PDB file of N, CA, C and O in Angstrom:
ATOM      1  N   MET A   1     -35.213-275.159 -84.741  1.00  0.00           N
ATOM      2  CA  MET A   1     -35.688-273.800 -84.651  1.00  0.00           C
ATOM      3  C   MET A   1     -37.218-273.744 -84.691  1.00  0.00           C
ATOM      4  O   MET A   1     -37.827-273.008 -83.916  1.00  0.00           O
ATOM      5  N   LEU A   2     -37.828-274.498 -85.567  1.00  0.00           N
ATOM      6  CA  LEU A   2     -39.284-274.515 -85.680  1.00  0.00           C
ATOM      7  C   LEU A   2     -39.910-274.999 -84.379  1.00  0.00           C
ATOM      8  O   LEU A   2     -40.866-274.406 -83.880  1.00  0.00           O
ATOM      9  N   LEU A   3     -39.369-276.068 -83.842  1.00  0.00           N
ATOM     10  CA  LEU A   3     -39.887-276.647 -82.610  1.00  0.00           C
ATOM     11  C   LEU A   3     -39.880-275.641 -81.468  1.00  0.00           C
ATOM     12  O   LEU A   3     -40.874-275.506 -80.754  1.00  0.00           O
ATOM     13  N   MET A   4     -38.786-274.944 -81.291  1.00  0.00           N
ATOM     14  CA  MET A   4     -38.688-273.984 -80.194  1.00  0.00           C
ATOM     15  C   MET A   4     -39.424-272.686 -80.510  1.00  0.00           C
ATOM     16  O   MET A   4     -40.077-272.121 -79.633  1.00  0.00           O
ATOM     17  N   GLY A   5     -39.329-272.212 -81.735  1.00  0.00           N
ATOM     18  CA  GLY A   5     -39.937-270.940 -82.103  1.00  0.00           C
ATOM     19  C   GLY A   5     -41.445-270.925 -81.986  1.00  0.00           C
ATOM     20  O   GLY A   5     -42.024-269.923 -81.566  1.00  0.00           O
ATOM     21  N   LEU A   6     -42.092-272.024 -82.350  1.00  0.00           N
ATOM     22  CA  LEU A   6     -43.551-272.045 -82.279  1.00  0.00           C
ATOM     23  C   LEU A   6     -44.057-272.141 -80.846  1.00  0.00           C
ATOM     24  O   LEU A   6     -45.235-271.892 -80.588  1.00  0.00           O
ATOM     25  N   ARG A   7     -43.196-272.493 -79.929  1.00  0.00           N
ATOM     26  CA  ARG A   7     -43.596-272.519 -78.519  1.00  0.00           C
ATOM     27  C   ARG A   7     -43.614-271.119 -77.914  1.00  0.00           C
ATOM     28  O   ARG A   7     -44.129-270.924 -76.813  1.00  0.00           O
ATOM     29  N   LEU A   8     -43.054-270.146 -78.628  1.00  0.00           N
ATOM     30  CA  LEU A   8     -43.034-268.757 -78.168  1.00  0.00           C
ATOM     31  C   LEU A   8     -44.236-268.007 -78.722  1.00  0.00           C
ATOM     32  O   LEU A   8     -44.714-268.307 -79.816  1.00  0.00           O
ATOM     33  N   ALA A   9     -44.718-267.035 -77.968  1.00  0.00           N
ATOM     34  CA  ALA A   9     -45.878-266.246 -78.401  1.00  0.00           C
ATOM     35  C   ALA A   9     -45.602-265.504 -79.698  1.00  0.00           C
ATOM     36  O   ALA A   9     -46.504-265.345 -80.521  1.00  0.00           O
ATOM     37  N   GLU A  10     -44.358-265.043 -79.897  1.00  0.00           N
ATOM     38  CA  GLU A  10     -44.059-264.291 -81.119  1.00  0.00           C
ATOM     39  C   GLU A  10     -43.894-265.186 -82.341  1.00  0.00           C
ATOM     40  O   GLU A  10     -43.900-264.688 -83.467  1.00  0.00           O
ATOM     41  N   GLY A  11     -43.750-266.477 -82.148  1.00  0.00           N
ATOM     42  CA  GLY A  11     -43.687-267.400 -83.268  1.00  0.00           C
ATOM     43  C   GLY A  11     -42.347-267.418 -83.980  1.00  0.00           C
ATOM     44  O   GLY A  11     -41.307-267.144 -83.382  1.00  0.00           O
ATOM     45  N   VAL A  12     -42.384-267.745 -85.273  1.00  0.00           N
ATOM     46  CA  VAL A  12     -41.188-267.968 -86.079  1.00  0.00           C
ATOM     47  C   VAL A  12     -41.206-267.055 -87.299  1.00  0.00           C
ATOM     48  O   VAL A  12     -42.230-266.903 -87.964  1.00  0.00           O
ATOM     49  N   ASP A  13     -40.059-266.451 -87.579  1.00  0.00           N
ATOM     50  CA  ASP A  13     -39.897-265.693 -88.817  1.00  0.00           C
ATOM     51  C   ASP A  13     -39.588-266.717 -89.912  1.00  0.00           C
ATOM     52  O   ASP A  13     -38.539-267.361 -89.886  1.00  0.00           O
ATOM     53  N   LEU A  14     -40.500-266.861 -90.869  1.00  0.00           N
ATOM     54  CA  LEU A  14     -40.357-267.896 -91.890  1.00  0.00           C
ATOM     55  C   LEU A  14     -39.150-267.679 -92.794  1.00  0.00           C
ATOM     56  O   LEU A  14     -38.526-268.647 -93.230  1.00  0.00           O
ATOM     57  N   ALA A  15     -38.815-266.433 -93.079  1.00  0.00           N
ATOM     58  CA  ALA A  15     -37.642-266.159 -93.910  1.00  0.00           C
ATOM     59  C   ALA A  15     -36.369-266.590 -93.186  1.00  0.00           C
ATOM     60  O   ALA A  15     -35.476-267.188 -93.788  1.00  0.00           O
ATOM     61  N   ARG A  16     -36.294-266.287 -91.914  1.00  0.00           N
ATOM     62  CA  ARG A  16     -35.121-266.690 -91.124  1.00  0.00           C
ATOM     63  C   ARG A  16     -35.051-268.212 -91.015  1.00  0.00           C
ATOM     64  O   ARG A  16     -33.979-268.803 -91.142  1.00  0.00           O
ATOM     65  N   HIS A  17     -36.201-268.837 -90.779  1.00  0.00           N
ATOM     66  CA  HIS A  17     -36.250-270.296 -90.695  1.00  0.00           C
ATOM     67  C   HIS A  17     -35.739-270.923 -91.993  1.00  0.00           C
ATOM     68  O   HIS A  17     -34.929-271.850 -91.956  1.00  0.00           O
ATOM     69  N   ALA A  18     -36.203-270.428 -93.128  1.00  0.00           N
ATOM     70  CA  ALA A  18     -35.776-270.969 -94.421  1.00  0.00           C
ATOM     71  C   ALA A  18     -34.283-270.762 -94.638  1.00  0.00           C
ATOM     72  O   ALA A  18     -33.594-271.644 -95.151  1.00  0.00           O
ATOM     73  N   ARG A  19     -33.792-269.603 -94.248  1.00  0.00           N
ATOM     74  CA  ARG A  19     -32.373-269.301 -94.413  1.00  0.00           C
ATOM     75  C   ARG A  19     -31.509-270.228 -93.549  1.00  0.00           C
ATOM     76  O   ARG A  19     -30.485-270.731 -94.012  1.00  0.00           O
ATOM     77  N   LEU A  20     -31.916-270.451 -92.310  1.00  0.00           N
ATOM     78  CA  LEU A  20     -31.111-271.265 -91.400  1.00  0.00           C
ATOM     79  C   LEU A  20     -31.257-272.763 -91.646  1.00  0.00           C
ATOM     80  O   LEU A  20     -30.293-273.515 -91.504  1.00  0.00           O
ATOM     81  N   SER A  21     -32.457-273.194 -92.015  1.00  0.00           N
ATOM     82  CA  SER A  21     -32.691-274.629 -92.194  1.00  0.00           C
ATOM     83  C   SER A  21     -32.434-275.100 -93.620  1.00  0.00           C
ATOM     84  O   SER A  21     -32.229-276.289 -93.861  1.00  0.00           O
ATOM     85  N   GLY A  22     -32.448-274.155 -94.566  1.00  0.00           N
ATOM     86  CA  GLY A  22     -32.252-274.532 -95.953  1.00  0.00           C
ATOM     87  C   GLY A  22     -33.503-275.015 -96.645  1.00  0.00           C
ATOM     88  O   GLY A  22     -33.441-275.478 -97.785  1.00  0.00           O
ATOM     89  N   ARG A  23     -34.652-274.916 -95.972  1.00  0.00           N
ATOM     90  CA  ARG A  23     -35.908-275.327 -96.598  1.00  0.00           C
ATOM     91  C   ARG A  23     -37.062-274.482 -96.083  1.00  0.00           C
ATOM     92  O   ARG A  23     -37.106-274.094 -94.916  1.00  0.00           O
ATOM     93  N   ALA A  24     -37.975-274.216 -96.973  1.00  0.00           N
ATOM     94  CA  ALA A  24     -39.166-273.440 -96.620  1.00  0.00           C
ATOM     95  C   ALA A  24     -40.284-274.385 -96.192  1.00  0.00           C
ATOM     96  O   ALA A  24     -40.333-275.544 -96.604  1.00  0.00           O
ATOM     97  N   ILE A  25     -41.163-273.875 -95.372  1.00  0.00           N
ATOM     98  CA  ILE A  25     -42.341-274.639 -94.968  1.00  0.00           C
ATOM     99  C   ILE A  25     -43.383-274.530 -96.075  1.00  0.00           C
ATOM    100  O   ILE A  25     -43.583-273.456 -96.643  1.00  0.00           O
ATOM    101  N   ASP A  26     -44.033-275.626 -96.375  1.00  0.00           N
ATOM    102  CA  ASP A  26     -45.036-275.689 -97.436  1.00  0.00           C
ATOM    103  C   ASP A  26     -46.175-274.703 -97.154  1.00  0.00           C
ATOM    104  O   ASP A  26     -46.860-274.832 -96.139  1.00  0.00           O
ATOM    105  N   PRO A  27     -46.384-273.730 -98.030  1.00  0.00           N
ATOM    106  CA  PRO A  27     -47.455-272.741 -97.825  1.00  0.00           C
ATOM    107  C   PRO A  27     -48.846-273.369 -97.736  1.00  0.00           C
ATOM    108  O   PRO A  27     -49.718-272.840 -97.047  1.00  0.00           O
ATOM    109  N   ALA A  28     -49.059-274.483 -98.420  1.00  0.00           N
ATOM    110  CA  ALA A  28     -50.364-275.157 -98.357  1.00  0.00           C
ATOM    111  C   ALA A  28     -50.625-275.710 -96.958  1.00  0.00           C
ATOM    112  O   ALA A  28     -51.759-275.685 -96.479  1.00  0.00           O
ATOM    113  N   ARG A  29     -49.586-276.206 -96.310  1.00  0.00           N
ATOM    114  CA  ARG A  29     -49.745-276.709 -94.937  1.00  0.00           C
ATOM    115  C   ARG A  29     -50.058-275.561 -93.978  1.00  0.00           C
ATOM    116  O   ARG A  29     -50.908-275.686 -93.096  1.00  0.00           O
ATOM    117  N   ILE A  30     -49.361-274.445 -94.166  1.00  0.00           N
ATOM    118  CA  ILE A  30     -49.629-273.274 -93.332  1.00  0.00           C
ATOM    119  C   ILE A  30     -51.067-272.812 -93.537  1.00  0.00           C
ATOM    120  O   ILE A  30     -51.772-272.521 -92.571  1.00  0.00           O
ATOM    121  N   ALA A  31     -51.497-272.745 -94.783  1.00  0.00           N
ATOM    122  CA  ALA A  31     -52.856-272.294 -95.095  1.00  0.00           C
ATOM    123  C   ALA A  31     -53.899-273.199 -94.460  1.00  0.00           C
ATOM    124  O   ALA A  31     -54.900-272.713 -93.933  1.00  0.00           O
ATOM    125  N   GLN A  32     -53.679-274.505 -94.503  1.00  0.00           N
ATOM    126  CA  GLN A  32     -54.643-275.437 -93.910  1.00  0.00           C
ATOM    127  C   GLN A  32     -54.714-275.266 -92.397  1.00  0.00           C
ATOM    128  O   GLN A  32     -55.802-275.257 -91.820  1.00  0.00           O
ATOM    129  N   LEU A  33     -53.559-275.132 -91.755  1.00  0.00           N
ATOM    130  CA  LEU A  33     -53.545-274.940 -90.302  1.00  0.00           C
ATOM    131  C   LEU A  33     -54.172-273.605 -89.920  1.00  0.00           C
ATOM    132  O   LEU A  33     -54.842-273.505 -88.892  1.00  0.00           O
ATOM    133  N   ALA A  34     -53.961-272.587 -90.737  1.00  0.00           N
ATOM    134  CA  ALA A  34     -54.581-271.281 -90.483  1.00  0.00           C
ATOM    135  C   ALA A  34     -56.094-271.377 -90.646  1.00  0.00           C
ATOM    136  O   ALA A  34     -56.846-270.815 -89.850  1.00  0.00           O
ATOM    137  N   GLN A  35     -56.534-272.083 -91.669  1.00  0.00           N
ATOM    138  CA  GLN A  35     -57.974-272.265 -91.882  1.00  0.00           C
ATOM    139  C   GLN A  35     -58.599-273.027 -90.714  1.00  0.00           C
ATOM    140  O   GLN A  35     -59.751-272.783 -90.354  1.00  0.00           O
ATOM    141  N   ASP A  36     -57.849-273.936 -90.136  1.00  0.00           N
ATOM    142  CA  ASP A  36     -58.326-274.697 -88.977  1.00  0.00           C
ATOM    143  C   ASP A  36     -58.259-273.888 -87.686  1.00  0.00           C
ATOM    144  O   ASP A  36     -58.725-274.347 -86.643  1.00  0.00           O
ATOM    145  N   GLY A  37     -57.678-272.680 -87.748  1.00  0.00           N
ATOM    146  CA  GLY A  37     -57.593-271.814 -86.580  1.00  0.00           C
ATOM    147  C   GLY A  37     -56.456-272.147 -85.632  1.00  0.00           C
ATOM    148  O   GLY A  37     -56.473-271.734 -84.473  1.00  0.00           O
ATOM    149  N   LEU A  38     -55.466-272.890 -86.114  1.00  0.00           N
ATOM    150  CA  LEU A  38     -54.376-273.328 -85.244  1.00  0.00           C
ATOM    151  C   LEU A  38     -53.140-272.445 -85.317  1.00  0.00           C
ATOM    152  O   LEU A  38     -52.346-272.413 -84.377  1.00  0.00           O
ATOM    153  N   VAL A  39     -52.966-271.725 -86.429  1.00  0.00           N
ATOM    154  CA  VAL A  39     -51.833-270.813 -86.587  1.00  0.00           C
ATOM    155  C   VAL A  39     -52.306-269.524 -87.238  1.00  0.00           C
ATOM    156  O   VAL A  39     -53.369-269.468 -87.856  1.00  0.00           O
ATOM    157  N   THR A  40     -51.486-268.488 -87.084  1.00  0.00           N
ATOM    158  CA  THR A  40     -51.708-267.235 -87.805  1.00  0.00           C
ATOM    159  C   THR A  40     -50.435-266.908 -88.562  1.00  0.00           C
ATOM    160  O   THR A  40     -49.330-267.240 -88.132  1.00  0.00           O
ATOM    161  N   LEU A  41     -50.611-266.256 -89.687  1.00  0.00           N
ATOM    162  CA  LEU A  41     -49.485-265.807 -90.489  1.00  0.00           C
ATOM    163  C   LEU A  41     -49.632-264.313 -90.672  1.00  0.00           C
ATOM    164  O   LEU A  41     -50.557-263.842 -91.334  1.00  0.00           O
ATOM    165  N   THR A  42     -48.705-263.566 -90.074  1.00  0.00           N
ATOM    166  CA  THR A  42     -48.703-262.109 -90.166  1.00  0.00           C
ATOM    167  C   THR A  42     -47.405-261.700 -90.835  1.00  0.00           C
ATOM    168  O   THR A  42     -46.331-261.782 -90.239  1.00  0.00           O
ATOM    169  N   GLY A  43     -47.514-261.259 -92.080  1.00  0.00           N
ATOM    170  CA  GLY A  43     -46.303-260.982 -92.845  1.00  0.00           C
ATOM    171  C   GLY A  43     -45.554-262.284 -93.041  1.00  0.00           C
ATOM    172  O   GLY A  43     -46.081-263.232 -93.623  1.00  0.00           O
ATOM    173  N   ALA A  44     -44.321-262.329 -92.554  1.00  0.00           N
ATOM    174  CA  ALA A  44     -43.510-263.547 -92.654  1.00  0.00           C
ATOM    175  C   ALA A  44     -43.399-264.253 -91.312  1.00  0.00           C
ATOM    176  O   ALA A  44     -42.545-265.122 -91.139  1.00  0.00           O
ATOM    177  N   ARG A  45     -44.257-263.889 -90.356  1.00  0.00           N
ATOM    178  CA  ARG A  45     -44.178-264.475 -89.020  1.00  0.00           C
ATOM    179  C   ARG A  45     -45.325-265.450 -88.793  1.00  0.00           C
ATOM    180  O   ARG A  45     -46.498-265.090 -88.899  1.00  0.00           O
ATOM    181  N   LEU A  46     -44.968-266.686 -88.481  1.00  0.00           N
ATOM    182  CA  LEU A  46     -45.931-267.746 -88.202  1.00  0.00           C
ATOM    183  C   LEU A  46     -46.015-267.945 -86.698  1.00  0.00           C
ATOM    184  O   LEU A  46     -44.995-268.119 -86.032  1.00  0.00           O
ATOM    185  N   ALA A  47     -47.223-267.919 -86.164  1.00  0.00           N
ATOM    186  CA  ALA A  47     -47.413-268.107 -84.723  1.00  0.00           C
ATOM    187  C   ALA A  47     -48.582-269.055 -84.483  1.00  0.00           C
ATOM    188  O   ALA A  47     -49.489-269.174 -85.308  1.00  0.00           O
ATOM    189  N   VAL A  48     -48.541-269.710 -83.360  1.00  0.00           N
ATOM    190  CA  VAL A  48     -49.610-270.622 -82.965  1.00  0.00           C
ATOM    191  C   VAL A  48     -50.677-269.824 -82.229  1.00  0.00           C
ATOM    192  O   VAL A  48     -50.360-268.946 -81.426  1.00  0.00           O
ATOM    193  N   THR A  49     -51.931-270.128 -82.501  1.00  0.00           N
ATOM    194  CA  THR A  49     -53.046-269.466 -81.831  1.00  0.00           C
ATOM    195  C   THR A  49     -53.296-270.137 -80.480  1.00  0.00           C
ATOM    196  O   THR A  49     -52.755-271.211 -80.216  1.00  0.00           O
ATOM    197  N   PRO A  50     -54.108-269.517 -79.627  1.00  0.00           N
ATOM    198  CA  PRO A  50     -54.466-270.181 -78.373  1.00  0.00           C
ATOM    199  C   PRO A  50     -55.103-271.556 -78.604  1.00  0.00           C
ATOM    200  O   PRO A  50     -54.900-272.471 -77.807  1.00  0.00           O
ATOM    201  N   ALA A  51     -55.862-271.704 -79.677  1.00  0.00           N
ATOM    202  CA  ALA A  51     -56.459-273.007 -79.993  1.00  0.00           C
ATOM    203  C   ALA A  51     -55.404-274.015 -80.440  1.00  0.00           C
ATOM    204  O   ALA A  51     -55.594-275.222 -80.293  1.00  0.00           O
ATOM    205  N   GLY A  52     -54.295-273.523 -80.983  1.00  0.00           N
ATOM    206  CA  GLY A  52     -53.246-274.408 -81.468  1.00  0.00           C
ATOM    207  C   GLY A  52     -52.292-274.904 -80.401  1.00  0.00           C
ATOM    208  O   GLY A  52     -51.668-275.951 -80.572  1.00  0.00           O
ATOM    209  N   PHE A  53     -52.165-274.170 -79.298  1.00  0.00           N
ATOM    210  CA  PHE A  53     -51.204-274.570 -78.269  1.00  0.00           C
ATOM    211  C   PHE A  53     -51.478-275.946 -77.668  1.00  0.00           C
ATOM    212  O   PHE A  53     -50.527-276.699 -77.456  1.00  0.00           O
ATOM    213  N   PRO A  54     -52.734-276.315 -77.382  1.00  0.00           N
ATOM    214  CA  PRO A  54     -52.955-277.657 -76.830  1.00  0.00           C
ATOM    215  C   PRO A  54     -52.569-278.790 -77.786  1.00  0.00           C
ATOM    216  O   PRO A  54     -52.314-279.911 -77.345  1.00  0.00           O
ATOM    217  N   VAL A  55     -52.524-278.507 -79.077  1.00  0.00           N
ATOM    218  CA  VAL A  55     -52.171-279.526 -80.073  1.00  0.00           C
ATOM    219  C   VAL A  55     -50.873-279.145 -80.795  1.00  0.00           C
ATOM    220  O   VAL A  55     -50.684-279.475 -81.966  1.00  0.00           O
ATOM    221  N   LEU A  56     -49.994-278.454 -80.088  1.00  0.00           N
ATOM    222  CA  LEU A  56     -48.773-277.921 -80.694  1.00  0.00           C
ATOM    223  C   LEU A  56     -47.910-279.001 -81.323  1.00  0.00           C
ATOM    224  O   LEU A  56     -47.348-278.782 -82.395  1.00  0.00           O
ATOM    225  N   ASN A  57     -47.791-280.144 -80.696  1.00  0.00           N
ATOM    226  CA  ASN A  57     -46.968-281.204 -81.279  1.00  0.00           C
ATOM    227  C   ASN A  57     -47.515-281.638 -82.633  1.00  0.00           C
ATOM    228  O   ASN A  57     -46.740-281.906 -83.551  1.00  0.00           O
ATOM    229  N   ALA A  58     -48.826-281.711 -82.772  1.00  0.00           N
ATOM    230  CA  ALA A  58     -49.439-282.071 -84.056  1.00  0.00           C
ATOM    231  C   ALA A  58     -49.223-280.967 -85.086  1.00  0.00           C
ATOM    232  O   ALA A  58     -49.005-281.252 -86.264  1.00  0.00           O
ATOM    233  N   VAL A  59     -49.282-279.710 -84.651  1.00  0.00           N
ATOM    234  CA  VAL A  59     -49.033-278.581 -85.555  1.00  0.00           C
ATOM    235  C   VAL A  59     -47.599-278.656 -86.080  1.00  0.00           C
ATOM    236  O   VAL A  59     -47.368-278.517 -87.282  1.00  0.00           O
ATOM    237  N   ILE A  60     -46.656-278.871 -85.198  1.00  0.00           N
ATOM    238  CA  ILE A  60     -45.251-278.964 -85.603  1.00  0.00           C
ATOM    239  C   ILE A  60     -45.048-280.147 -86.543  1.00  0.00           C
ATOM    240  O   ILE A  60     -44.335-280.029 -87.540  1.00  0.00           O
ATOM    241  N   ALA A  61     -45.663-281.277 -86.238  1.00  0.00           N
ATOM    242  CA  ALA A  61     -45.539-282.450 -87.109  1.00  0.00           C
ATOM    243  C   ALA A  61     -46.103-282.170 -88.498  1.00  0.00           C
ATOM    244  O   ALA A  61     -45.562-282.649 -89.494  1.00  0.00           O
ATOM    245  N   ALA A  62     -47.182-281.402 -88.570  1.00  0.00           N
ATOM    246  CA  ALA A  62     -47.783-281.072 -89.865  1.00  0.00           C
ATOM    247  C   ALA A  62     -46.888-280.141 -90.675  1.00  0.00           C
ATOM    248  O   ALA A  62     -46.902-280.185 -91.905  1.00  0.00           O
ATOM    249  N   LEU A  63     -46.118-279.308 -90.007  1.00  0.00           N
ATOM    250  CA  LEU A  63     -45.263-278.339 -90.694  1.00  0.00           C
ATOM    251  C   LEU A  63     -43.888-278.887 -91.044  1.00  0.00           C
ATOM    252  O   LEU A  63     -43.268-278.446 -92.012  1.00  0.00           O
ATOM    253  N   ALA A  64     -43.415-279.834 -90.268  1.00  0.00           N
ATOM    254  CA  ALA A  64     -42.077-280.382 -90.501  1.00  0.00           C
ATOM    255  C   ALA A  64     -42.106-281.311 -91.711  1.00  0.00           C
ATOM    256  O   ALA A  64     -43.071-282.052 -91.900  1.00  0.00           O
ATOM    257  N   PRO A  65     -41.063-281.277 -92.524  1.00  0.00           N
ATOM    258  CA  PRO A  65     -41.035-282.157 -93.713  1.00  0.00           C
ATOM    259  C   PRO A  65     -40.873-283.612 -93.336  1.00  0.00           C
ATOM    260  O   PRO A  65     -40.831-284.477 -94.211  1.00  0.00           O
TER     261      PRO A  65
END
């Protein structure tokens, strides 16, 4: 779900992801990627920024346990 959801402009609902996968994404990892300008977090929705799309595989690897 994470792999496919982050490829979409609307991103991933983190609550839904946690419910379906059984694990939450580390908030510290999200914060670091957001600080780097690669993702945005709006409410419970995580999305990749235009700067993050060229390095999407690395973003996903950083978020996956």
